[in-house]
PyMOL Python script that loads the backbone (N, CA, C, O; Angstrom):
from pymol import cmd

cmd.read_pdbstr("""\
ATOM      1  N   MET A   1      15.992 -17.949  20.854  1.00  0.00           N
ATOM      2  CA  MET A   1      15.012 -17.175  20.078  1.00  0.00           C
ATOM      3  C   MET A   1      15.451 -17.165  18.617  1.00  0.00           C
ATOM      4  O   MET A   1      16.624 -16.944  18.318  1.00  0.00           O
ATOM      5  N   ASN A   2      14.511 -17.405  17.715  1.00  0.00           N
ATOM      6  CA  ASN A   2      14.876 -17.404  16.301  1.00  0.00           C
ATOM      7  C   ASN A   2      14.915 -15.974  15.756  1.00  0.00           C
ATOM      8  O   ASN A   2      14.387 -15.049  16.373  1.00  0.00           O
ATOM      9  N   MET A   3      15.543 -15.809  14.604  1.00  0.00           N
ATOM     10  CA  MET A   3      15.740 -14.483  14.021  1.00  0.00           C
ATOM     11  C   MET A   3      14.425 -13.826  13.611  1.00  0.00           C
ATOM     12  O   MET A   3      14.299 -12.602  13.641  1.00  0.00           O
ATOM     13  N   GLU A   4      13.472 -14.627  13.236  1.00  0.00           N
ATOM     14  CA  GLU A   4      12.194 -14.101  12.750  1.00  0.00           C
ATOM     15  C   GLU A   4      11.558 -13.153  13.773  1.00  0.00           C
ATOM     16  O   GLU A   4      11.054 -12.087  13.420  1.00  0.00           O
ATOM     17  N   HIS A   5      11.591 -13.562  15.043  1.00  0.00           N
ATOM     18  CA  HIS A   5      10.965 -12.729  16.076  1.00  0.00           C
ATOM     19  C   HIS A   5      11.739 -11.443  16.317  1.00  0.00           C
ATOM     20  O   HIS A   5      11.135 -10.382  16.477  1.00  0.00           O
ATOM     21  N   SER A   6      13.070 -11.518  16.345  1.00  0.00           N
ATOM     22  CA  SER A   6      13.831 -10.314  16.638  1.00  0.00           C
ATOM     23  C   SER A   6      13.686  -9.288  15.519  1.00  0.00           C
ATOM     24  O   SER A   6      13.751  -8.085  15.770  1.00  0.00           O
ATOM     25  N   GLU A   7      13.492  -9.752  14.292  1.00  0.00           N
ATOM     26  CA  GLU A   7      13.296  -8.824  13.174  1.00  0.00           C
ATOM     27  C   GLU A   7      11.924  -8.161  13.236  1.00  0.00           C
ATOM     28  O   GLU A   7      11.788  -6.994  12.868  1.00  0.00           O
ATOM     29  N   SER A   8      10.911  -8.884  13.692  1.00  0.00           N
ATOM     30  CA  SER A   8       9.556  -8.346  13.650  1.00  0.00           C
ATOM     31  C   SER A   8       9.252  -7.400  14.806  1.00  0.00           C
ATOM     32  O   SER A   8       8.391  -6.530  14.676  1.00  0.00           O
ATOM     33  N   ARG A   9       9.932  -7.551  15.914  1.00  0.00           N
ATOM     34  CA  ARG A   9       9.612  -6.735  17.085  1.00  0.00           C
ATOM     35  C   ARG A   9       9.636  -5.233  16.820  1.00  0.00           C
ATOM     36  O   ARG A   9       8.724  -4.535  17.264  1.00  0.00           O
ATOM     37  N   PRO A  10      10.647  -4.700  16.108  1.00  0.00           N
ATOM     38  CA  PRO A  10      10.625  -3.251  15.875  1.00  0.00           C
ATOM     39  C   PRO A  10       9.398  -2.799  15.086  1.00  0.00           C
ATOM     40  O   PRO A  10       8.996  -1.639  15.174  1.00  0.00           O
ATOM     41  N   LEU A  11       8.807  -3.707  14.322  1.00  0.00           N
ATOM     42  CA  LEU A  11       7.650  -3.338  13.514  1.00  0.00           C
ATOM     43  C   LEU A  11       6.370  -3.275  14.350  1.00  0.00           C
ATOM     44  O   LEU A  11       5.420  -2.590  13.971  1.00  0.00           O
ATOM     45  N   GLU A  12       6.337  -3.979  15.476  1.00  0.00           N
ATOM     46  CA  GLU A  12       5.112  -3.997  16.285  1.00  0.00           C
ATOM     47  C   GLU A  12       4.653  -2.594  16.713  1.00  0.00           C
ATOM     48  O   GLU A  12       3.477  -2.275  16.544  1.00  0.00           O
ATOM     49  N   PRO A  13       5.539  -1.742  17.262  1.00  0.00           N
ATOM     50  CA  PRO A  13       5.084  -0.391  17.630  1.00  0.00           C
ATOM     51  C   PRO A  13       4.608   0.410  16.418  1.00  0.00           C
ATOM     52  O   PRO A  13       3.649   1.178  16.505  1.00  0.00           O
ATOM     53  N   GLU A  14       5.288   0.221  15.294  1.00  0.00           N
ATOM     54  CA  GLU A  14       4.914   0.921  14.055  1.00  0.00           C
ATOM     55  C   GLU A  14       3.521   0.479  13.581  1.00  0.00           C
ATOM     56  O   GLU A  14       2.701   1.311  13.192  1.00  0.00           O
ATOM     57  N   VAL A  15       3.264  -0.825  13.616  1.00  0.00           N
ATOM     58  CA  VAL A  15       1.964  -1.358  13.196  1.00  0.00           C
ATOM     59  C   VAL A  15       0.880  -0.942  14.198  1.00  0.00           C
ATOM     60  O   VAL A  15      -0.248  -0.648  13.803  1.00  0.00           O
ATOM     61  N   ALA A  16       1.216  -0.919  15.483  1.00  0.00           N
ATOM     62  CA  ALA A  16       0.251  -0.475  16.505  1.00  0.00           C
ATOM     63  C   ALA A  16      -0.165   0.970  16.222  1.00  0.00           C
ATOM     64  O   ALA A  16      -1.345   1.310  16.315  1.00  0.00           O
ATOM     65  N   THR A  17       0.801   1.814  15.878  1.00  0.00           N
ATOM     66  CA  THR A  17       0.509   3.213  15.554  1.00  0.00           C
ATOM     67  C   THR A  17      -0.359   3.295  14.307  1.00  0.00           C
ATOM     68  O   THR A  17      -1.289   4.099  14.248  1.00  0.00           O
ATOM     69  N   LEU A  18      -0.058   2.464  13.304  1.00  0.00           N
ATOM     70  CA  LEU A  18      -0.854   2.428  12.075  1.00  0.00           C
ATOM     71  C   LEU A  18      -2.310   2.049  12.395  1.00  0.00           C
ATOM     72  O   LEU A  18      -3.242   2.656  11.866  1.00  0.00           O
ATOM     73  N   ILE A  19      -2.498   1.057  13.251  1.00  0.00           N
ATOM     74  CA  ILE A  19      -3.847   0.624  13.640  1.00  0.00           C
ATOM     75  C   ILE A  19      -4.598   1.776  14.303  1.00  0.00           C
ATOM     76  O   ILE A  19      -5.735   2.074  13.937  1.00  0.00           O
ATOM     77  N   VAL A  20      -3.962   2.419  15.276  1.00  0.00           N
ATOM     78  CA  VAL A  20      -4.610   3.505  16.021  1.00  0.00           C
ATOM     79  C   VAL A  20      -4.940   4.676  15.104  1.00  0.00           C
ATOM     80  O   VAL A  20      -6.043   5.220  15.161  1.00  0.00           O
ATOM     81  N   GLN A  21      -3.982   5.070  14.252  1.00  0.00           N
ATOM     82  CA  GLN A  21      -4.208   6.211  13.357  1.00  0.00           C
ATOM     83  C   GLN A  21      -5.253   5.896  12.292  1.00  0.00           C
ATOM     84  O   GLN A  21      -6.135   6.712  12.024  1.00  0.00           O
ATOM     85  N   THR A  22      -5.157   4.723  11.690  1.00  0.00           N
ATOM     86  CA  THR A  22      -6.083   4.339  10.624  1.00  0.00           C
ATOM     87  C   THR A  22      -7.515   4.276  11.124  1.00  0.00           C
ATOM     88  O   THR A  22      -8.437   4.748  10.458  1.00  0.00           O
ATOM     89  N   LEU A  23      -7.694   3.691  12.300  1.00  0.00           N
ATOM     90  CA  LEU A  23      -9.040   3.466  12.831  1.00  0.00           C
ATOM     91  C   LEU A  23      -9.479   4.559  13.809  1.00  0.00           C
ATOM     92  O   LEU A  23     -10.550   4.486  14.411  1.00  0.00           O
ATOM     93  N   LYS A  24      -8.618   5.577  13.950  1.00  0.00           N
ATOM     94  CA  LYS A  24      -8.927   6.723  14.836  1.00  0.00           C
ATOM     95  C   LYS A  24      -9.330   6.255  16.230  1.00  0.00           C
ATOM     96  O   LYS A  24     -10.303   6.741  16.807  1.00  0.00           O
ATOM     97  N   LEU A  25      -8.568   5.305  16.757  1.00  0.00           N
ATOM     98  CA  LEU A  25      -8.839   4.786  18.094  1.00  0.00           C
ATOM     99  C   LEU A  25      -8.350   5.791  19.133  1.00  0.00           C
ATOM    100  O   LEU A  25      -7.347   6.473  18.925  1.00  0.00           O
ATOM    101  N   LYS A  26      -9.052   5.874  20.228  1.00  0.00           N
ATOM    102  CA  LYS A  26      -8.691   6.814  21.289  1.00  0.00           C
ATOM    103  C   LYS A  26      -7.840   6.113  22.351  1.00  0.00           C
ATOM    104  O   LYS A  26      -8.135   6.169  23.545  1.00  0.00           O
ATOM    105  N   ILE A  27      -6.778   5.451  21.884  1.00  0.00           N
ATOM    106  CA  ILE A  27      -5.878   4.772  22.818  1.00  0.00           C
ATOM    107  C   ILE A  27      -4.436   5.057  22.418  1.00  0.00           C
ATOM    108  O   ILE A  27      -4.161   5.478  21.294  1.00  0.00           O
ATOM    109  N   ASP A  28      -3.533   4.826  23.340  1.00  0.00           N
ATOM    110  CA  ASP A  28      -2.106   4.963  23.080  1.00  0.00           C
ATOM    111  C   ASP A  28      -1.648   3.664  22.399  1.00  0.00           C
ATOM    112  O   ASP A  28      -1.876   2.577  22.930  1.00  0.00           O
ATOM    113  N   PRO A  29      -1.005   3.772  21.230  1.00  0.00           N
ATOM    114  CA  PRO A  29      -0.558   2.547  20.547  1.00  0.00           C
ATOM    115  C   PRO A  29       0.302   1.651  21.438  1.00  0.00           C
ATOM    116  O   PRO A  29       0.288   0.429  21.288  1.00  0.00           O
ATOM    117  N   ALA A  30       1.040   2.248  22.354  1.00  0.00           N
ATOM    118  CA  ALA A  30       1.915   1.474  23.249  1.00  0.00           C
ATOM    119  C   ALA A  30       1.129   0.576  24.199  1.00  0.00           C
ATOM    120  O   ALA A  30       1.692  -0.348  24.785  1.00  0.00           O
ATOM    121  N   THR A  31      -0.171   0.842  24.357  1.00  0.00           N
ATOM    122  CA  THR A  31      -0.977   0.018  25.267  1.00  0.00           C
ATOM    123  C   THR A  31      -1.523  -1.237  24.597  1.00  0.00           C
ATOM    124  O   THR A  31      -2.110  -2.086  25.269  1.00  0.00           O
ATOM    125  N   ILE A  32      -1.341  -1.369  23.288  1.00  0.00           N
ATOM    126  CA  ILE A  32      -1.802  -2.572  22.591  1.00  0.00           C
ATOM    127  C   ILE A  32      -0.829  -3.702  22.892  1.00  0.00           C
ATOM    128  O   ILE A  32       0.339  -3.650  22.505  1.00  0.00           O
ATOM    129  N   GLN A  33      -1.316  -4.717  23.580  1.00  0.00           N
ATOM    130  CA  GLN A  33      -0.471  -5.867  23.910  1.00  0.00           C
ATOM    131  C   GLN A  33      -0.200  -6.680  22.644  1.00  0.00           C
ATOM    132  O   GLN A  33      -1.129  -6.960  21.887  1.00  0.00           O
ATOM    133  N   PRO A  34       1.064  -7.066  22.400  1.00  0.00           N
ATOM    134  CA  PRO A  34       1.420  -7.772  21.159  1.00  0.00           C
ATOM    135  C   PRO A  34       0.626  -9.042  20.903  1.00  0.00           C
ATOM    136  O   PRO A  34       0.350  -9.379  19.751  1.00  0.00           O
ATOM    137  N   ASP A  35       0.253  -9.759  21.974  1.00  0.00           N
ATOM    138  CA  ASP A  35      -0.460 -11.024  21.798  1.00  0.00           C
ATOM    139  C   ASP A  35      -1.957 -10.933  22.069  1.00  0.00           C
ATOM    140  O   ASP A  35      -2.661 -11.940  21.992  1.00  0.00           O
ATOM    141  N   ALA A  36      -2.452  -9.732  22.389  1.00  0.00           N
ATOM    142  CA  ALA A  36      -3.880  -9.564  22.665  1.00  0.00           C
ATOM    143  C   ALA A  36      -4.678  -9.606  21.357  1.00  0.00           C
ATOM    144  O   ALA A  36      -4.180  -9.226  20.297  1.00  0.00           O
ATOM    145  N   ALA A  37      -5.909 -10.071  21.457  1.00  0.00           N
ATOM    146  CA  ALA A  37      -6.779 -10.149  20.279  1.00  0.00           C
ATOM    147  C   ALA A  37      -7.079  -8.749  19.737  1.00  0.00           C
ATOM    148  O   ALA A  37      -7.289  -7.811  20.506  1.00  0.00           O
ATOM    149  N   LEU A  38      -7.098  -8.618  18.418  1.00  0.00           N
ATOM    150  CA  LEU A  38      -7.456  -7.337  17.806  1.00  0.00           C
ATOM    151  C   LEU A  38      -8.971  -7.228  17.658  1.00  0.00           C
ATOM    152  O   LEU A  38      -9.525  -6.130  17.678  1.00  0.00           O
ATOM    153  N   PHE A  39      -9.635  -8.374  17.511  1.00  0.00           N
ATOM    154  CA  PHE A  39     -11.089  -8.398  17.314  1.00  0.00           C
ATOM    155  C   PHE A  39     -11.771  -8.933  18.564  1.00  0.00           C
ATOM    156  O   PHE A  39     -11.115  -9.487  19.447  1.00  0.00           O
ATOM    157  N   GLY A  40     -13.073  -8.771  18.638  1.00  0.00           N
ATOM    158  CA  GLY A  40     -13.828  -9.324  19.758  1.00  0.00           C
ATOM    159  C   GLY A  40     -13.426  -8.702  21.077  1.00  0.00           C
ATOM    160  O   GLY A  40     -13.444  -7.480  21.230  1.00  0.00           O
ATOM    161  N   ASP A  41     -13.061  -9.547  22.033  1.00  0.00           N
ATOM    162  CA  ASP A  41     -12.769  -9.085  23.388  1.00  0.00           C
ATOM    163  C   ASP A  41     -11.505  -8.232  23.490  1.00  0.00           C
ATOM    164  O   ASP A  41     -11.333  -7.498  24.464  1.00  0.00           O
ATOM    165  N   GLY A  42     -10.630  -8.318  22.508  1.00  0.00           N
ATOM    166  CA  GLY A  42      -9.402  -7.534  22.552  1.00  0.00           C
ATOM    167  C   GLY A  42      -9.679  -6.066  22.301  1.00  0.00           C
ATOM    168  O   GLY A  42     -10.286  -5.392  23.133  1.00  0.00           O
ATOM    169  N   LEU A  43      -9.234  -5.567  21.149  1.00  0.00           N
ATOM    170  CA  LEU A  43      -9.471  -4.165  20.793  1.00  0.00           C
ATOM    171  C   LEU A  43     -10.904  -3.927  20.342  1.00  0.00           C
ATOM    172  O   LEU A  43     -11.361  -2.786  20.273  1.00  0.00           O
ATOM    173  N   GLY A  44     -11.605  -5.005  20.038  1.00  0.00           N
ATOM    174  CA  GLY A  44     -13.001  -4.869  19.630  1.00  0.00           C
ATOM    175  C   GLY A  44     -13.176  -4.430  18.187  1.00  0.00           C
ATOM    176  O   GLY A  44     -14.201  -3.845  17.837  1.00  0.00           O
ATOM    177  N   LEU A  45     -12.190  -4.703  17.348  1.00  0.00           N
ATOM    178  CA  LEU A  45     -12.298  -4.326  15.937  1.00  0.00           C
ATOM    179  C   LEU A  45     -13.341  -5.190  15.241  1.00  0.00           C
ATOM    180  O   LEU A  45     -13.666  -6.284  15.704  1.00  0.00           O
ATOM    181  N   ASP A  46     -13.865  -4.684  14.115  1.00  0.00           N
ATOM    182  CA  ASP A  46     -14.852  -5.449  13.345  1.00  0.00           C
ATOM    183  C   ASP A  46     -14.393  -5.576  11.891  1.00  0.00           C
ATOM    184  O   ASP A  46     -13.284  -5.166  11.547  1.00  0.00           O
ATOM    185  N   SER A  47     -15.244  -6.143  11.047  1.00  0.00           N
ATOM    186  CA  SER A  47     -14.855  -6.414   9.659  1.00  0.00           C
ATOM    187  C   SER A  47     -14.584  -5.134   8.864  1.00  0.00           C
ATOM    188  O   SER A  47     -13.731  -5.124   7.977  1.00  0.00           O
ATOM    189  N   ILE A  48     -15.303  -4.060   9.178  1.00  0.00           N
ATOM    190  CA  ILE A  48     -15.047  -2.780   8.501  1.00  0.00           C
ATOM    191  C   ILE A  48     -13.656  -2.280   8.878  1.00  0.00           C
ATOM    192  O   ILE A  48     -12.915  -1.786   8.028  1.00  0.00           O
ATOM    193  N   ASP A  49     -13.304  -2.410  10.158  1.00  0.00           N
ATOM    194  CA  ASP A  49     -11.970  -2.032  10.613  1.00  0.00           C
ATOM    195  C   ASP A  49     -10.909  -2.847   9.867  1.00  0.00           C
ATOM    196  O   ASP A  49      -9.873  -2.314   9.467  1.00  0.00           O
ATOM    197  N   ALA A  50     -11.175  -4.136   9.684  1.00  0.00           N
ATOM    198  CA  ALA A  50     -10.224  -5.006   8.985  1.00  0.00           C
ATOM    199  C   ALA A  50     -10.009  -4.520   7.551  1.00  0.00           C
ATOM    200  O   ALA A  50      -8.881  -4.521   7.058  1.00  0.00           O
ATOM    201  N   LEU A  51     -11.083  -4.106   6.885  1.00  0.00           N
ATOM    202  CA  LEU A  51     -10.959  -3.592   5.518  1.00  0.00           C
ATOM    203  C   LEU A  51     -10.122  -2.313   5.481  1.00  0.00           C
ATOM    204  O   LEU A  51      -9.238  -2.165   4.637  1.00  0.00           O
ATOM    205  N   GLU A  52     -10.407  -1.395   6.399  1.00  0.00           N
ATOM    206  CA  GLU A  52      -9.656  -0.139   6.449  1.00  0.00           C
ATOM    207  C   GLU A  52      -8.187  -0.404   6.744  1.00  0.00           C
ATOM    208  O   GLU A  52      -7.298   0.202   6.144  1.00  0.00           O
ATOM    209  N   LEU A  53      -7.949  -1.312   7.668  1.00  0.00           N
ATOM    210  CA  LEU A  53      -6.592  -1.662   8.054  1.00  0.00           C
ATOM    211  C   LEU A  53      -5.846  -2.335   6.907  1.00  0.00           C
ATOM    212  O   LEU A  53      -4.668  -2.060   6.682  1.00  0.00           O
ATOM    213  N   SER A  54      -6.533  -3.217   6.183  1.00  0.00           N
ATOM    214  CA  SER A  54      -5.922  -3.888   5.023  1.00  0.00           C
ATOM    215  C   SER A  54      -5.468  -2.866   3.990  1.00  0.00           C
ATOM    216  O   SER A  54      -4.381  -2.987   3.425  1.00  0.00           O
ATOM    217  N   LEU A  55      -6.300  -1.863   3.747  1.00  0.00           N
ATOM    218  CA  LEU A  55      -5.966  -0.807   2.792  1.00  0.00           C
ATOM    219  C   LEU A  55      -4.744  -0.023   3.259  1.00  0.00           C
ATOM    220  O   LEU A  55      -3.836   0.248   2.472  1.00  0.00           O
ATOM    221  N   ALA A  56      -4.722   0.336   4.530  1.00  0.00           N
ATOM    222  CA  ALA A  56      -3.595   1.090   5.082  1.00  0.00           C
ATOM    223  C   ALA A  56      -2.303   0.277   5.014  1.00  0.00           C
ATOM    224  O   ALA A  56      -1.241   0.822   4.711  1.00  0.00           O
ATOM    225  N   ILE A  57      -2.390  -1.010   5.293  1.00  0.00           N
ATOM    226  CA  ILE A  57      -1.218  -1.885   5.229  1.00  0.00           C
ATOM    227  C   ILE A  57      -0.722  -1.989   3.792  1.00  0.00           C
ATOM    228  O   ILE A  57       0.483  -1.965   3.542  1.00  0.00           O
ATOM    229  N   SER A  58      -1.645  -2.103   2.859  1.00  0.00           N
ATOM    230  CA  SER A  58      -1.289  -2.157   1.447  1.00  0.00           C
ATOM    231  C   SER A  58      -0.561  -0.881   1.021  1.00  0.00           C
ATOM    232  O   SER A  58       0.469  -0.938   0.348  1.00  0.00           O
ATOM    233  N   GLN A  59      -1.106   0.271   1.420  1.00  0.00           N
ATOM    234  CA  GLN A  59      -0.512   1.554   1.043  1.00  0.00           C
ATOM    235  C   GLN A  59       0.838   1.784   1.715  1.00  0.00           C
ATOM    236  O   GLN A  59       1.753   2.349   1.115  1.00  0.00           O
ATOM    237  N   THR A  60       0.952   1.343   2.960  1.00  0.00           N
ATOM    238  CA  THR A  60       2.171   1.587   3.732  1.00  0.00           C
ATOM    239  C   THR A  60       3.279   0.588   3.433  1.00  0.00           C
ATOM    240  O   THR A  60       4.443   0.965   3.294  1.00  0.00           O
ATOM    241  N   TYR A  61       2.914  -0.691   3.334  1.00  0.00           N
ATOM    242  CA  TYR A  61       3.921  -1.742   3.201  1.00  0.00           C
ATOM    243  C   TYR A  61       3.874  -2.498   1.881  1.00  0.00           C
ATOM    244  O   TYR A  61       4.740  -3.333   1.620  1.00  0.00           O
ATOM    245  N   GLY A  62       2.880  -2.222   1.048  1.00  0.00           N
ATOM    246  CA  GLY A  62       2.768  -2.936  -0.222  1.00  0.00           C
ATOM    247  C   GLY A  62       2.341  -4.382  -0.064  1.00  0.00           C
ATOM    248  O   GLY A  62       2.552  -5.192  -0.966  1.00  0.00           O
ATOM    249  N   TYR A  63       1.746  -4.716   1.065  1.00  0.00           N
ATOM    250  CA  TYR A  63       1.304  -6.083   1.338  1.00  0.00           C
ATOM    251  C   TYR A  63      -0.209  -6.145   1.184  1.00  0.00           C
ATOM    252  O   TYR A  63      -0.947  -5.522   1.948  1.00  0.00           O
ATOM    253  N   GLN A  64      -0.665  -6.906   0.185  1.00  0.00           N
ATOM    254  CA  GLN A  64      -2.094  -7.030  -0.100  1.00  0.00           C
ATOM    255  C   GLN A  64      -2.706  -8.142   0.750  1.00  0.00           C
ATOM    256  O   GLN A  64      -2.449  -9.323   0.520  1.00  0.00           O
ATOM    257  N   LEU A  65      -3.511  -7.756   1.725  1.00  0.00           N
ATOM    258  CA  LEU A  65      -4.233  -8.736   2.542  1.00  0.00           C
ATOM    259  C   LEU A  65      -5.573  -8.993   1.876  1.00  0.00           C
ATOM    260  O   LEU A  65      -6.310  -8.060   1.559  1.00  0.00           O
ATOM    261  N   LYS A  66      -5.883 -10.265   1.665  1.00  0.00           N
ATOM    262  CA  LYS A  66      -7.148 -10.609   1.009  1.00  0.00           C
ATOM    263  C   LYS A  66      -8.020 -11.433   1.943  1.00  0.00           C
ATOM    264  O   LYS A  66      -7.539 -12.326   2.642  1.00  0.00           O
ATOM    265  N   SER A  67      -9.306 -11.119   1.943  1.00  0.00           N
ATOM    266  CA  SER A  67     -10.230 -11.861   2.813  1.00  0.00           C
ATOM    267  C   SER A  67     -10.301 -13.334   2.419  1.00  0.00           C
ATOM    268  O   SER A  67     -10.697 -14.175   3.226  1.00  0.00           O
ATOM    269  N   SER A  68      -9.920 -13.649   1.181  1.00  0.00           N
ATOM    270  CA  SER A  68      -9.952 -15.038   0.716  1.00  0.00           C
ATOM    271  C   SER A  68      -8.740 -15.843   1.207  1.00  0.00           C
ATOM    272  O   SER A  68      -8.713 -17.065   1.066  1.00  0.00           O
ATOM    273  N   ASP A  69      -7.748 -15.169   1.778  1.00  0.00           N
ATOM    274  CA  ASP A  69      -6.553 -15.848   2.293  1.00  0.00           C
ATOM    275  C   ASP A  69      -6.978 -16.781   3.434  1.00  0.00           C
ATOM    276  O   ASP A  69      -7.614 -16.335   4.389  1.00  0.00           O
ATOM    277  N   PRO A  70      -6.631 -18.075   3.342  1.00  0.00           N
ATOM    278  CA  PRO A  70      -7.045 -19.011   4.394  1.00  0.00           C
ATOM    279  C   PRO A  70      -6.450 -18.659   5.768  1.00  0.00           C
ATOM    280  O   PRO A  70      -6.977 -19.080   6.798  1.00  0.00           O
ATOM    281  N   ASP A  71      -5.372 -17.901   5.781  1.00  0.00           N
ATOM    282  CA  ASP A  71      -4.717 -17.532   7.041  1.00  0.00           C
ATOM    283  C   ASP A  71      -5.150 -16.168   7.571  1.00  0.00           C
ATOM    284  O   ASP A  71      -4.598 -15.684   8.559  1.00  0.00           O
ATOM    285  N   ILE A  72      -6.141 -15.540   6.916  1.00  0.00           N
ATOM    286  CA  ILE A  72      -6.491 -14.158   7.256  1.00  0.00           C
ATOM    287  C   ILE A  72      -6.874 -13.989   8.730  1.00  0.00           C
ATOM    288  O   ILE A  72      -6.495 -12.996   9.352  1.00  0.00           O
ATOM    289  N   LYS A  73      -7.619 -14.943   9.295  1.00  0.00           N
ATOM    290  CA  LYS A  73      -7.995 -14.830  10.706  1.00  0.00           C
ATOM    291  C   LYS A  73      -6.762 -14.901  11.606  1.00  0.00           C
ATOM    292  O   LYS A  73      -6.657 -14.169  12.590  1.00  0.00           O
ATOM    293  N   ALA A  74      -5.844 -15.777  11.261  1.00  0.00           N
ATOM    294  CA  ALA A  74      -4.612 -15.906  12.047  1.00  0.00           C
ATOM    295  C   ALA A  74      -3.758 -14.638  11.921  1.00  0.00           C
ATOM    296  O   ALA A  74      -3.176 -14.179  12.904  1.00  0.00           O
ATOM    297  N   ILE A  75      -3.685 -14.078  10.714  1.00  0.00           N
ATOM    298  CA  ILE A  75      -2.902 -12.861  10.481  1.00  0.00           C
ATOM    299  C   ILE A  75      -3.451 -11.713  11.319  1.00  0.00           C
ATOM    300  O   ILE A  75      -2.684 -10.952  11.908  1.00  0.00           O
ATOM    301  N   PHE A  76      -4.762 -11.586  11.374  1.00  0.00           N
ATOM    302  CA  PHE A  76      -5.401 -10.500  12.120  1.00  0.00           C
ATOM    303  C   PHE A  76      -5.669 -10.858  13.594  1.00  0.00           C
ATOM    304  O   PHE A  76      -6.357 -10.118  14.296  1.00  0.00           O
ATOM    305  N   SER A  77      -5.130 -11.980  14.053  1.00  0.00           N
ATOM    306  CA  SER A  77      -5.443 -12.416  15.422  1.00  0.00           C
ATOM    307  C   SER A  77      -4.823 -11.515  16.485  1.00  0.00           C
ATOM    308  O   SER A  77      -5.411 -11.324  17.549  1.00  0.00           O
ATOM    309  N   SER A  78      -3.642 -10.958  16.209  1.00  0.00           N
ATOM    310  CA  SER A  78      -2.971 -10.111  17.199  1.00  0.00           C
ATOM    311  C   SER A  78      -2.014  -9.164  16.502  1.00  0.00           C
ATOM    312  O   SER A  78      -1.707  -9.321  15.320  1.00  0.00           O
ATOM    313  N   LEU A  79      -1.553  -8.189  17.247  1.00  0.00           N
ATOM    314  CA  LEU A  79      -0.562  -7.244  16.728  1.00  0.00           C
ATOM    315  C   LEU A  79       0.691  -7.989  16.290  1.00  0.00           C
ATOM    316  O   LEU A  79       1.243  -7.708  15.226  1.00  0.00           O
ATOM    317  N   ARG A  80       1.142  -8.938  17.107  1.00  0.00           N
ATOM    318  CA  ARG A  80       2.360  -9.682  16.788  1.00  0.00           C
ATOM    319  C   ARG A  80       2.185 -10.482  15.492  1.00  0.00           C
ATOM    320  O   ARG A  80       3.072 -10.480  14.638  1.00  0.00           O
ATOM    321  N   ALA A  81       1.049 -11.161  15.345  1.00  0.00           N
ATOM    322  CA  ALA A  81       0.797 -11.957  14.139  1.00  0.00           C
ATOM    323  C   ALA A  81       0.754 -11.055  12.899  1.00  0.00           C
ATOM    324  O   ALA A  81       1.293 -11.404  11.849  1.00  0.00           O
ATOM    325  N   LEU A  82       0.114  -9.905  13.034  1.00  0.00           N
ATOM    326  CA  LEU A  82       0.006  -8.966  11.923  1.00  0.00           C
ATOM    327  C   LEU A  82       1.384  -8.419  11.555  1.00  0.00           C
ATOM    328  O   LEU A  82       1.735  -8.362  10.376  1.00  0.00           O
ATOM    329  N   ALA A  83       2.160  -8.018  12.553  1.00  0.00           N
ATOM    330  CA  ALA A  83       3.508  -7.490  12.301  1.00  0.00           C
ATOM    331  C   ALA A  83       4.385  -8.555  11.640  1.00  0.00           C
ATOM    332  O   ALA A  83       5.141  -8.245  10.719  1.00  0.00           O
ATOM    333  N   ASN A  84       4.291  -9.810  12.104  1.00  0.00           N
ATOM    334  CA  ASN A  84       5.076 -10.894  11.512  1.00  0.00           C
ATOM    335  C   ASN A  84       4.693 -11.111  10.053  1.00  0.00           C
ATOM    336  O   ASN A  84       5.566 -11.310   9.208  1.00  0.00           O
ATOM    337  N   ALA A  85       3.403 -11.075   9.750  1.00  0.00           N
ATOM    338  CA  ALA A  85       2.937 -11.266   8.373  1.00  0.00           C
ATOM    339  C   ALA A  85       3.438 -10.133   7.476  1.00  0.00           C
ATOM    340  O   ALA A  85       3.834 -10.370   6.335  1.00  0.00           O
ATOM    341  N   ILE A  86       3.421  -8.896   7.997  1.00  0.00           N
ATOM    342  CA  ILE A  86       3.900  -7.757   7.214  1.00  0.00           C
ATOM    343  C   ILE A  86       5.389  -7.906   6.924  1.00  0.00           C
ATOM    344  O   ILE A  86       5.835  -7.670   5.801  1.00  0.00           O
ATOM    345  N   VAL A  87       6.167  -8.303   7.952  1.00  0.00           N
ATOM    346  CA  VAL A  87       7.609  -8.488   7.767  1.00  0.00           C
ATOM    347  C   VAL A  87       7.884  -9.496   6.657  1.00  0.00           C
ATOM    348  O   VAL A  87       8.771  -9.289   5.829  1.00  0.00           O
ATOM    349  N   LYS A  88       7.123 -10.585   6.642  1.00  0.00           N
ATOM    350  CA  LYS A  88       7.347 -11.658   5.644  1.00  0.00           C
ATOM    351  C   LYS A  88       6.901 -11.255   4.241  1.00  0.00           C
ATOM    352  O   LYS A  88       7.478 -11.713   3.256  1.00  0.00           O
ATOM    353  N   ASN A  89       5.869 -10.394   4.140  1.00  0.00           N
ATOM    354  CA  ASN A  89       5.238 -10.147   2.845  1.00  0.00           C
ATOM    355  C   ASN A  89       5.368  -8.723   2.296  1.00  0.00           C
ATOM    356  O   ASN A  89       4.893  -8.440   1.196  1.00  0.00           O
ATOM    357  N   ARG A  90       5.992  -7.845   3.037  1.00  0.00           N
ATOM    358  CA  ARG A  90       6.036  -6.440   2.595  1.00  0.00           C
ATOM    359  C   ARG A  90       6.869  -6.283   1.317  1.00  0.00           C
ATOM    360  O   ARG A  90       7.822  -7.025   1.080  1.00  0.00           O
ATOM    361  N   THR A  91       6.485  -5.310   0.516  1.00  0.00           N
ATOM    362  CA  THR A  91       7.240  -5.015  -0.697  1.00  0.00           C
ATOM    363  C   THR A  91       7.837  -3.607  -0.630  1.00  0.00           C
ATOM    364  O   THR A  91       8.590  -3.207  -1.518  1.00  0.00           O
ATOM    365  N   LYS A  92       7.501  -2.864   0.417  1.00  0.00           N
ATOM    366  CA  LYS A  92       8.114  -1.549   0.589  1.00  0.00           C
ATOM    367  C   LYS A  92       8.315  -1.232   2.061  1.00  0.00           C
ATOM    368  O   LYS A  92       8.821  -0.162   2.398  1.00  0.00           O
TER     369      LYS A  92
END
""", "prot")
cmd.dss("prot")
cmd.show_as("cartoon", "prot")
cmd.util.cbc("prot")
cmd.orient("prot")
């Protein structure tokens, strides 16, 4: 296992909690599977949720997610992908 994954894992529960609190979801953050889709069939998030979440991530971690980013769909594809992106790009 490479170091990148072991560093990001502790952030997954924190990001799951951020998602639930930001979007006022009625679920336990611990039930969000790290590799499950956040949009569509997964958690069922939509573009408005993505905007709210981007703002919360910016405020919490100093990482500016932009819809123009070519990797934005991949970043928002799952909790694990989002946590990994935050680990790589956070400023706080």
